[in-house]
C-alpha positions as CSV (number, residue, x, y, z in Angstrom):
1,M,82.5,129.5,82.1
2,K,84.2,126.1,82.2
3,N,82.9,122.6,82.8
4,I,86.0,120.9,84.1
5,S,84.2,117.8,85.2
6,N,83.8,116.7,81.7
7,Y,86.1,116.7,78.8
8,I,85.7,115.9,75.1
9,R,88.6,113.6,74.2
10,I,88.3,110.3,76.0
11,S,91.7,108.5,76.3
12,S,92.2,104.9,77.1
13,L,94.9,104.8,79.8
14,F,96.5,101.5,80.3
15,L,98.5,100.5,83.3
16,V,100.9,97.7,82.5
17,T,101.8,95.8,85.6
18,V,104.9,93.7,85.5
19,G,104.9,91.2,88.3
20,F,107.8,89.3,89.6
21,L,108.3,87.0,92.5
22,V,110.8,87.7,95.2
23,S,111.7,85.3,98.0
24,C,111.0,86.6,101.4
25,E,114.7,86.0,102.3
26,R,116.0,88.0,99.3
27,E,117.1,91.6,99.8
28,L,117.2,94.5,97.2
29,S,120.6,95.0,95.6
30,D,122.6,97.9,96.9
31,D,122.4,99.3,93.3
32,A,118.6,99.4,93.3
33,V,117.1,102.9,93.2
34,L,113.6,104.2,93.6
35,A,111.7,105.2,90.4
36,T,111.8,108.9,89.6
37,F,109.7,111.1,87.3
38,S,111.0,113.2,84.5
39,S,112.0,116.7,85.4
40,T,112.0,117.9,81.8
41,P,111.1,121.6,82.0
42,E,110.0,122.2,78.4
43,V,106.3,121.9,77.6
44,F,106.2,123.5,74.1
45,T,109.3,124.8,72.3
46,D,108.5,124.9,68.5
47,G,106.4,121.8,69.2
48,P,105.1,119.7,72.1
49,V,107.9,118.3,74.3
50,G,107.4,114.9,75.9
51,L,103.6,115.2,76.1
52,G,102.7,112.1,74.2
53,S,100.3,111.9,71.3
54,D,97.1,112.5,73.3
55,F,97.7,115.6,75.4
56,Y,95.1,118.3,74.6
57,F,91.7,118.3,76.2
58,P,89.4,121.2,75.6
59,Y,86.8,122.3,78.1
60,A,83.4,120.8,77.3
61,D,81.7,124.2,76.6
62,S,84.6,125.7,74.7
63,K,85.3,125.7,71.0
64,F,87.0,122.4,70.5
65,T,89.0,123.5,67.4
66,A,90.5,126.6,69.0
67,F,94.0,125.0,69.6
68,S,96.4,124.2,66.8
69,V,100.2,124.4,66.1
70,D,101.1,127.4,63.9
71,N,104.1,126.4,61.7
72,E,104.6,129.9,60.4
73,E,104.6,132.0,63.6
74,G,106.8,131.7,66.6
75,Y,109.1,133.5,69.1
76,Q,112.5,133.4,67.4
77,S,111.3,130.3,65.6
78,N,108.8,129.1,63.0
79,A,106.2,127.3,65.3
80,S,104.0,128.2,68.3
81,I,100.8,127.3,70.0
82,R,98.0,129.0,68.2
83,I,94.7,129.7,70.0
84,D,91.9,131.1,67.8
85,V,89.5,132.7,70.3
86,P,86.0,132.7,68.8
87,N,83.5,135.4,68.6
88,S,81.2,135.5,71.6
89,D,78.2,134.4,69.4
90,D,80.1,131.5,67.8
91,P,77.6,128.5,67.9
92,L,80.5,126.1,68.3
93,G,81.7,127.7,71.5
94,A,81.9,131.2,72.9
95,Y,85.5,131.0,74.2
96,A,88.7,129.0,73.9
97,G,89.9,126.8,76.8
98,G,91.5,123.6,77.7
99,I,94.5,121.8,79.2
100,F,97.8,120.2,78.2
101,R,98.1,116.9,80.1
102,V,101.1,114.5,79.9
103,D,100.0,111.3,78.1
104,G,101.8,109.1,80.6
105,A,103.7,109.6,83.9
106,G,103.8,113.0,85.5
107,R,106.8,115.3,85.9
108,D,108.8,116.2,88.9
109,L,108.7,120.0,89.0
110,T,110.1,120.5,92.5
111,K,113.3,122.3,91.4
112,Y,111.4,125.1,89.5
113,D,109.7,128.2,90.8
114,A,107.7,129.3,87.8
115,L,105.9,128.4,84.5
116,T,107.1,130.9,81.8
117,F,106.2,131.6,78.2
118,W,106.3,134.1,75.5
119,A,103.0,135.3,74.0
120,K,101.4,137.8,71.7
121,A,97.9,138.4,70.2
122,S,96.5,139.7,67.0
123,Q,95.3,142.7,69.0
124,G,95.6,144.0,72.6
125,V,93.6,141.6,74.8
126,S,93.1,140.5,78.4
127,V,93.4,136.7,78.7
128,G,91.1,135.4,81.4
129,E,93.1,132.5,82.8
130,I,96.5,130.8,82.3
131,G,98.1,128.4,84.6
132,F,98.9,124.7,85.3
133,G,98.0,121.8,87.6
134,E,94.6,120.8,86.0
135,D,94.5,117.2,84.8
136,F,90.8,116.4,84.8
137,L,91.7,113.7,87.4
138,E,92.4,114.9,90.9
139,N,93.1,118.6,90.0
140,K,95.0,118.9,93.2
141,Y,97.5,121.6,92.5
142,I,95.9,124.0,90.1
143,A,97.5,127.4,90.0
144,T,96.2,130.2,87.8
145,R,97.1,133.8,86.9
146,T,94.1,135.8,85.8
147,N,93.4,138.8,83.5
148,I,96.8,138.7,81.7
149,S,97.3,141.7,79.4
150,V,98.8,140.5,76.1
151,G,99.8,142.9,73.3
152,T,100.8,142.5,69.7
153,N,104.5,142.0,70.3
154,W,106.2,139.0,71.8
155,T,106.5,139.4,75.6
156,K,107.6,137.0,78.3
157,Y,105.1,136.1,81.1
158,V,105.7,134.5,84.5
159,I,103.4,132.3,86.6
160,P,105.0,131.6,89.9
161,I,104.5,128.2,91.5
162,P,102.7,128.5,94.9
163,D,104.8,125.6,96.4
164,A,107.0,123.6,94.1
165,S,107.6,120.9,96.7
166,K,104.1,119.6,96.1
167,L,104.6,119.0,92.3
168,T,106.4,115.6,92.5
169,Q,104.5,114.0,89.6
170,E,102.4,116.6,87.9
171,R,100.6,115.8,84.6
172,G,98.7,119.1,84.1
173,L,101.3,121.3,82.5
174,L,99.0,124.1,81.0
175,R,95.5,125.3,81.5
176,Y,94.0,128.3,79.8
177,A,90.7,130.1,79.2
178,A,90.4,133.0,76.8
179,G,87.2,134.8,76.0
180,T,86.2,138.1,74.4
181,Q,85.3,140.2,77.5
182,S,88.0,142.7,76.6
183,T,87.2,142.9,72.9
184,N,83.4,143.5,73.0
185,G,82.7,140.0,71.7
186,S,85.2,140.0,68.8
187,G,87.4,137.0,68.3
188,Y,91.2,137.1,68.0
189,T,94.3,134.9,67.8
190,L,96.7,134.2,70.7
191,W,100.1,132.7,70.2
192,I,102.2,131.1,73.0
193,D,105.8,129.8,72.6
194,E,108.8,128.7,74.7
195,L,106.4,127.3,77.3
196,R,108.5,125.8,80.1
197,F,109.1,125.6,83.8
198,E,112.1,127.5,85.1
199,K,114.1,128.3,88.2
200,L,114.2,132.0,87.9
201,G,115.5,132.8,91.4
202,T,113.8,136.1,91.3
203,I,110.4,135.0,92.7
204,A,110.3,136.4,96.2
205,Q,108.2,137.6,99.1
206,P,105.5,134.9,99.2
207,R,102.4,136.2,100.9
208,P,99.6,133.6,101.0
209,S,96.1,134.5,102.0
210,I,92.7,133.0,102.5
211,V,89.2,134.6,102.3
212,N,90.9,137.6,100.6
213,G,93.1,138.2,103.6
214,Q,90.2,139.1,105.8
215,D,89.3,137.9,109.3
216,V,85.8,136.6,108.7
217,N,83.1,135.5,111.2
218,L,81.0,132.6,110.1
219,T,77.8,131.6,111.9
220,S,77.1,127.9,111.2
221,F,75.4,124.7,112.4
222,I,76.0,121.1,113.1
223,G,76.2,119.1,109.9
224,V,77.0,122.1,107.7
225,T,80.0,122.1,105.4
226,S,81.6,125.3,104.2
227,Q,84.5,125.8,101.8
228,V,87.5,128.0,102.5
229,T,87.5,130.3,99.6
230,D,89.6,133.1,97.9
231,L,92.9,131.3,98.2
232,I,95.7,133.5,96.9
233,Q,99.5,133.3,96.8
234,T,101.1,136.7,96.1
235,F,104.7,137.0,94.9
236,N,107.1,139.8,93.9
237,L,108.6,139.1,90.5
238,G,111.8,141.0,91.2
239,T,110.7,143.7,88.9
240,G,108.9,145.5,91.6
241,N,105.6,144.1,90.5
242,D,103.4,141.8,92.5
243,V,101.4,139.0,91.0
244,D,98.5,137.2,92.5
245,I,98.1,133.4,91.8
246,I,94.9,131.6,92.6
247,A,96.1,128.5,94.4
248,A,94.2,125.2,94.9
249,P,93.4,124.3,98.5
250,N,96.0,121.4,98.5
251,Y,98.8,123.9,98.4
252,F,97.7,125.1,101.9
253,E,97.9,123.5,105.3
254,F,94.7,124.2,107.2
255,T,94.3,124.2,111.0
256,S,91.2,124.4,113.2
257,S,91.9,125.8,116.7
258,N,89.1,123.6,118.2
259,P,88.7,120.4,116.1
260,S,85.9,119.2,118.4
261,V,83.8,122.0,117.1
262,A,84.9,121.9,113.4
263,T,87.5,120.2,111.3
264,V,89.0,121.3,108.0
265,D,90.3,118.8,105.5
266,T,93.1,119.1,102.9
267,S,90.6,120.5,100.3
268,G,89.6,123.4,102.7
269,L,86.2,121.9,103.5
270,I,85.1,122.9,107.0
271,S,82.8,120.4,108.7
272,I,80.8,121.4,111.8
273,N,80.7,118.7,114.5
274,T,79.1,120.4,117.5
275,S,78.2,123.8,119.0
276,G,81.0,126.1,120.0
277,T,83.7,128.4,118.5
278,T,86.8,127.7,116.5
279,T,89.1,129.6,114.2
280,V,90.4,128.2,110.9
281,T,93.8,129.4,109.7
282,A,96.3,128.3,107.1
283,T,99.9,128.2,106.0
284,L,101.5,127.8,102.6
285,G,105.1,126.6,102.2
286,G,105.6,127.4,105.9
287,N,104.3,131.0,105.6
288,D,101.3,132.0,107.6
289,A,98.3,133.0,105.4
290,A,96.6,136.3,106.0
291,G,93.0,135.9,106.9
292,S,91.0,133.6,109.1
293,I,87.6,132.2,109.6
294,T,86.1,132.3,113.1
295,V,83.3,129.7,113.1
296,N,80.5,130.1,115.6
297,S,78.4,126.9,115.6
298,L,74.9,127.5,117.0
299,G,74.1,123.8,117.1
300,T,71.4,122.0,115.1
301,F,70.3,123.8,112.0
302,Q,66.6,124.5,111.2
303,L,66.0,123.8,107.5
304,P,63.6,126.0,105.5
305,P,60.1,124.7,104.8
306,T,60.0,122.1,102.1
307,P,58.5,123.4,98.9
308,T,55.2,121.7,97.9
309,R,54.2,123.5,94.7
310,D,53.7,121.5,91.6
311,P,57.0,121.7,89.6
312,S,55.0,122.4,86.4
313,N,54.0,125.7,88.0
314,V,57.5,126.7,89.1
315,I,60.6,128.3,87.4
316,S,63.4,127.8,89.9
317,I,66.4,130.0,90.4
318,F,67.9,128.2,93.4
319,S,66.3,125.2,95.1
320,D,67.3,121.5,95.7
321,F,63.6,120.6,95.3
322,Y,63.2,121.8,91.7
323,T,65.3,121.8,88.5
324,N,67.0,125.2,88.4
325,V,67.3,127.3,85.2
326,P,70.8,128.1,84.0
327,V,72.2,130.8,86.3
328,D,75.2,133.0,85.4
329,F,76.0,133.8,89.0
330,Y,74.5,133.9,92.5
331,N,77.1,136.5,93.4
332,G,78.6,138.4,90.5
333,F,80.7,140.7,92.7
334,W,80.0,144.0,90.9
335,E,83.2,146.0,91.5
336,P,84.2,148.4,92.7
337,F,81.3,149.1,95.1
338,Q,80.0,145.7,96.1
339,T,81.4,144.3,99.4
340,T,79.2,141.2,99.6
341,L,81.0,137.9,99.9
342,S,79.6,134.3,99.7
343,A,80.0,131.6,102.3
344,D,77.5,129.1,100.9
345,F,77.0,125.8,102.6
346,D,74.9,122.7,102.6
347,V,73.2,120.8,105.4
348,N,72.8,117.1,104.7
349,G,72.6,117.8,100.9
350,D,70.4,120.9,101.2
351,N,72.3,123.8,99.6
352,I,72.0,127.3,101.2
353,L,73.2,130.6,99.9
354,N,75.0,132.6,102.5
355,Y,75.8,136.3,101.9
356,T,78.3,138.0,104.3
357,N,79.7,141.5,104.5
358,F,76.5,142.4,102.7
359,N,75.7,145.6,100.9
360,F,74.1,144.4,97.7
361,V,74.3,141.3,95.5
362,G,72.6,139.9,92.5
363,N,71.4,136.5,91.0
364,Q,71.7,136.7,87.2
365,F,70.2,134.3,84.8
366,A,70.5,136.0,81.5
367,N,71.7,133.3,79.2
368,P,68.9,132.8,78.4
369,T,66.5,135.1,80.3
370,I,63.3,133.5,81.6
371,D,59.7,134.1,80.6
372,I,57.4,134.3,83.7
373,T,54.4,135.7,81.8
374,D,52.2,133.0,83.4
375,K,53.9,133.2,86.8
376,S,52.4,135.6,89.3
377,N,54.7,135.5,92.3
378,L,58.3,135.4,93.5
379,H,59.0,133.0,96.4
380,L,62.1,132.9,98.6
381,N,63.0,131.7,102.1
382,M,65.3,134.1,104.1
383,Y,67.0,133.6,107.4
384,I,68.8,136.3,109.4
385,P,71.2,134.8,112.1
386,G,71.6,136.7,115.3
387,S,69.6,139.8,115.9
388,I,67.4,141.8,113.5
389,P,69.0,145.3,112.9
390,A,66.6,147.9,114.4
391,N,66.8,150.0,111.2
392,L,66.7,147.2,108.7
393,D,65.7,148.4,105.3
394,F,65.9,145.7,102.7
395,L,65.1,145.9,99.0
396,I,64.5,143.2,96.4
397,S,64.5,144.2,92.7
398,V,63.3,142.0,89.9
399,V,64.6,143.1,86.5
400,D,63.2,142.4,83.1
401,F,65.8,143.0,80.3
402,G,63.2,144.1,77.8
403,P,62.8,142.9,74.2
404,D,66.6,143.1,73.5
405,G,67.2,140.6,76.3
406,A,70.3,142.6,77.4
407,D,71.0,144.1,80.8
408,G,71.1,147.9,80.6
409,G,69.9,147.9,77.0
410,G,67.7,150.9,77.6
411,D,64.4,149.0,77.6
412,D,64.8,147.3,81.0
413,T,62.1,147.6,83.6
414,R,62.2,146.6,87.3
415,Q,59.9,146.0,90.2
416,Q,61.1,147.0,93.7
417,I,59.8,145.3,96.8
418,F,60.6,146.8,100.2
419,F,61.0,145.0,103.6
420,N,61.8,146.2,107.1
421,G,62.6,144.6,110.4
422,S,59.0,143.7,111.2
423,D,59.0,141.2,108.2
424,F,61.7,139.0,109.8
425,V,62.3,136.9,112.9
426,A,65.8,136.4,114.2
427,D,67.3,132.9,113.8
428,S,64.2,131.7,111.9
429,W,63.3,131.1,108.3
430,V,60.8,133.6,106.9
431,T,58.8,132.9,103.7
432,L,58.6,135.9,101.4
433,D,55.9,135.5,98.6
434,V,55.8,138.6,96.4
435,P,53.3,139.3,93.7
436,I,55.0,140.2,90.4
437,T,53.3,143.3,89.0
438,L,55.7,144.1,86.0
439,A,53.9,144.8,82.8
440,N,56.6,142.9,80.9
441,K,57.7,139.6,82.3
442,S,59.1,137.7,79.3
443,N,62.8,138.5,79.7
444,I,63.5,138.4,83.5
445,G,67.2,138.1,84.0
446,L,68.2,139.5,87.4
447,I,67.2,139.6,91.1
448,I,69.0,142.2,93.2
449,Y,69.1,142.3,97.0
450,E,70.4,145.4,98.7
451,N,70.6,147.4,101.9
452,I,69.1,150.9,101.5
453,N,68.9,154.0,103.7
454,G,71.8,153.0,105.8
455,S,70.5,149.5,106.7
456,P,73.3,147.5,108.5
457,L,72.2,144.0,107.6
458,S,75.5,142.1,107.1
459,N,74.7,138.4,107.0
460,F,71.8,136.3,105.8
461,Y,70.8,133.0,104.2
462,L,68.6,132.3,101.2
463,D,67.0,129.2,99.8
464,N,64.1,128.1,97.5
465,I,64.2,131.1,95.2
466,Y,61.7,130.6,92.5
467,F,58.9,132.2,90.5
468,Y,55.5,130.4,90.5
469,G,52.0,130.6,89.2
470,E,49.0,129.7,91.1
471,P,47.2,126.9,89.2
472,T,43.6,127.8,88.7
473,S,42.4,124.2,88.9
474,P,43.7,120.9,90.2
475,S,45.8,118.8,87.9
476,T,45.4,115.6,90.0
477,P,42.5,114.1,91.9
478,A,42.2,114.2,95.7
479,A,43.6,111.2,97.5
480,S,41.2,108.3,97.5
481,P,39.5,107.8,100.9
482,T,40.3,104.6,102.8
483,D,37.4,104.6,105.3
484,P,35.4,101.3,105.1
485,A,32.2,101.7,103.1
486,G,30.2,100.3,106.0
487,N,31.3,103.3,108.2
488,V,30.4,106.0,105.6
489,I,27.4,108.0,104.5
490,S,28.5,109.6,101.3
491,L,27.0,112.7,99.6
492,F,29.6,112.9,96.9
493,S,32.5,110.6,96.2
494,D,33.6,108.1,93.5
495,A,34.9,105.9,96.3
496,Y,31.4,105.2,97.7
497,T,27.8,104.8,96.8
498,D,26.2,108.2,97.3
499,V,22.8,108.8,99.0
500,P,20.2,110.8,97.0
501,V,21.0,114.5,96.9
502,D,18.3,117.0,95.8
503,T,20.8,119.6,94.5
504,F,24.4,120.7,94.8
505,R,23.5,124.3,94.2
506,T,20.3,125.7,95.6
507,P,18.5,128.6,94.0
508,W,19.2,130.8,97.0
509,S,23.0,130.3,96.6
510,S,25.1,133.4,95.8
511,A,24.1,134.7,92.4
512,S,27.7,134.8,91.2
513,T,28.4,131.2,92.1
514,V,28.4,128.8,89.2
515,L,28.4,125.0,89.6
516,T,30.0,122.7,87.0
517,N,30.9,119.1,87.1
518,E,34.5,118.4,86.3
519,V,36.7,115.3,85.7
520,V,40.4,115.1,86.7
521,S,42.2,111.9,85.7
522,G,38.9,110.0,85.7
523,D,37.8,111.3,89.1
524,N,34.5,113.3,89.3
525,I,34.7,116.6,91.2
526,K,32.5,119.7,91.6
527,K,33.6,123.2,90.8
528,Y,32.1,126.2,92.5
529,A,33.3,129.2,90.5
530,S,33.2,132.6,92.2
531,L,32.0,131.0,95.4
532,G,30.3,133.2,97.9
533,F,28.0,130.6,99.5
534,A,26.3,127.6,98.0
535,G,23.6,125.3,99.4
536,I,23.5,121.5,99.0
537,E,20.2,119.9,100.0
538,T,18.9,116.4,101.0
539,L,15.4,117.7,102.0
540,N,13.6,114.8,100.3
541,N,15.9,112.2,101.9
542,S,17.4,113.7,105.0
543,V,20.6,112.0,106.3
544,D,20.7,110.3,109.7
545,A,24.3,110.9,110.9
546,S,23.6,110.3,114.5
547,S,26.0,107.3,114.6
548,M,28.7,109.2,112.7
549,T,31.7,111.0,114.4
550,H,33.2,113.1,111.6
551,V,32.3,114.9,108.4
552,R,34.9,114.9,105.7
553,I,35.2,117.2,102.7
554,D,38.2,117.6,100.3
555,T,38.6,121.1,98.9
556,W,41.0,122.7,96.4
557,S,41.4,126.4,95.6
558,A,44.0,128.7,94.2
559,N,43.2,131.7,96.3
560,Y,40.7,131.1,99.1
561,T,41.6,132.6,102.5
562,S,39.0,130.7,104.5
563,F,36.5,127.9,103.9
564,A,33.4,127.2,106.0
565,L,30.9,124.4,106.2
566,K,27.5,124.8,107.8
567,L,25.3,121.8,108.7
568,V,21.5,122.2,109.2
569,D,19.4,119.5,110.8
570,L,15.6,119.6,110.1
571,G,14.6,118.5,113.6
572,A,12.0,116.0,114.7
573,D,9.5,117.2,112.2
574,N,12.0,116.7,109.4
575,T,10.9,120.0,107.9
576,I,13.1,123.0,107.0
577,G,12.4,126.4,108.6
578,T,10.6,125.2,111.7
579,A,11.4,125.9,115.3
580,D,13.1,122.6,116.0
581,D,15.8,123.1,113.3
582,S,19.4,123.4,114.5
583,E,22.6,124.5,112.7
584,H,26.3,125.3,113.2
585,E,29.1,126.5,111.0
586,V,32.8,125.6,111.3
587,T,35.4,127.8,109.6
588,I,38.9,126.8,108.4
589,T,41.1,129.8,108.2
590,N,44.1,130.0,105.8
591,P,43.7,126.6,104.2
592,V,46.7,125.6,102.0
593,T,46.1,126.8,98.4
594,G,47.1,125.1,95.1
595,Q,46.6,121.6,96.5
596,W,43.9,119.3,97.8
597,V,43.1,119.8,101.5
598,N,41.4,117.0,103.5
599,H,39.1,118.5,106.1
600,D,38.2,115.8,108.6
601,I,36.1,117.6,111.1
602,P,34.7,116.1,114.3
603,L,30.9,116.5,114.5
604,S,31.4,117.5,118.1
605,D,32.8,120.8,116.8
606,F,29.4,121.7,115.5
607,T,28.2,122.7,119.0
608,G,25.1,124.4,117.9
609,L,23.9,121.3,116.0
610,T,21.7,119.8,118.7
611,N,20.4,116.9,116.5
612,R,22.1,115.0,113.7
613,S,19.3,112.5,112.7
614,N,17.7,114.6,110.0
615,L,20.4,116.5,108.2
616,G,19.0,118.3,105.1
617,Q,21.2,121.3,104.3
618,Y,24.9,121.7,103.9
619,I,26.2,125.2,103.1
620,I,29.8,125.9,101.9
621,V,31.2,129.4,102.1
622,G,34.4,130.8,100.6
623,Q,36.4,133.9,101.2
624,P,37.1,136.3,99.6
625,T,33.4,136.4,98.8
626,N,32.6,135.7,95.1
627,A,36.3,135.9,94.2
628,N,37.5,132.4,94.6
629,D,36.9,129.1,92.8
630,V,36.5,126.1,95.1
631,F,36.6,122.5,94.0
632,I,35.1,119.8,96.3
633,D,35.3,116.0,96.4
634,N,34.8,113.2,98.9
635,F,32.0,114.8,100.9
636,Y,30.8,112.3,103.4
637,F,30.1,111.4,107.1
638,R,32.1,108.6,108.8
639,N,32.6,106.9,112.1
């Protein structure tokens, strides 16, 4: 929802340095004291307190004008912070959010234990996030309370500080984000007053946790970095109620039991150094955090195959090789039934999705949905570490939101694709290419992955998730040959002078096969539409390839499963159809589709071709028969 890496108001911060010379023999006066930071607790009490003139910074994707000072409404006063939360369809921003940052030196907040304030709203609402510690600089000590219920009467709220000893010079004194999730998209007004830090003395029973307090197993590899997530500090407010505070990693002290295997820095980033096992734990303010991460490093990581499809034919959901469409979430955590957690990581800049404790999870990209009308397939790479469950039953669902573009709007359609254990190999990347058969594909907004029928799959990786269309013709020419002209006998190539050819499609070719001459970026190529087999002949001027070692032909097809080339020599009498003719056919199975393929075939592979001094026929064959278009270029013999 927020983009905290950019902010709208750009301040010029000037650091004035006053220099003075001190003799090396001169000592500081006994009256000299170290500089201290203000410990003023008030942030806003009927007006901003000690914040300076340039203190409010909205989030880049929020409504910039949401914040103001209301001089007619306040808690036991006539002024308060006023936040006008916009409607969800407001073109100027769908939510209100920003920070208060001291315009100057930070404050010493070490003697306080909570940020408190009074608040009310124009209707009962749930405010998404309120906290402190965000300054758009280091953001080291962010602390946030979420989903705060605010009614229409003034009420006091408390946000405990996870560890006040860290806040020696804090500039980020308020952060908030308020949307309309609890009001069905309708805007409202939120008032905040008497915003200050306090020493309540009733904040008790600190119970920090990492990874939601669970003991998590993480399979990883050398060079992988993973973030310690779900960092919480839980307090009792003295009223009998507990409150959870999302705490920044810098509040915690992290420890790796075996640093030679993996280290963890102050930001909670785990870096894998070698193979082996280690356990990452943490403390906060001297209290042990519940939860741990046991890292099992398997050594060097095998990256998935590098995508090679033309970006113009791809709509990418998750890949470092393409530009991804806007994605709402890769793990929306649909409560209360979803158990799936995320432990995403990157290997040398290649980001990988890692789902753990898996039952089901979704990738949503609904704002906006995507139109894949001209895309025929879903591609993804999947890796299952460890062993493949014997009863693996894995379902992928692709959901189109229908004309209304809304999930669950009544006009949704979905395609389900089923996989079992035989579709995967343990500890290896598997490529899944799935034809999309939905009748309506113009509002795709969701991909769901789930265990079904009691399947126990718990951990897997995903990468290169994208929809693609198979191009029906090449958009670029084949690579220009580099063989010296003196070593080439060319039948068809712009790079050389061609020998005379009688025909590039004999009358006895497959009836369905149609030959046309095409030009791609100035390069001449030949297209064999609906290729079954086609004959090319040099009967009137047979080719002496006896001194040649290879035959080369470049081919391109969107869907062929094999390509074959037959060479026919006319024999000593140089006449077709006589007893001394010889021939041989070489077949290339599963050639790469959607790109030019250079077939450079040794003539020694044509074992049935007993003579090469009077070549007169060249037959090309495509599979599936009469159901594939094949383009050719650079057809020649070389040595």
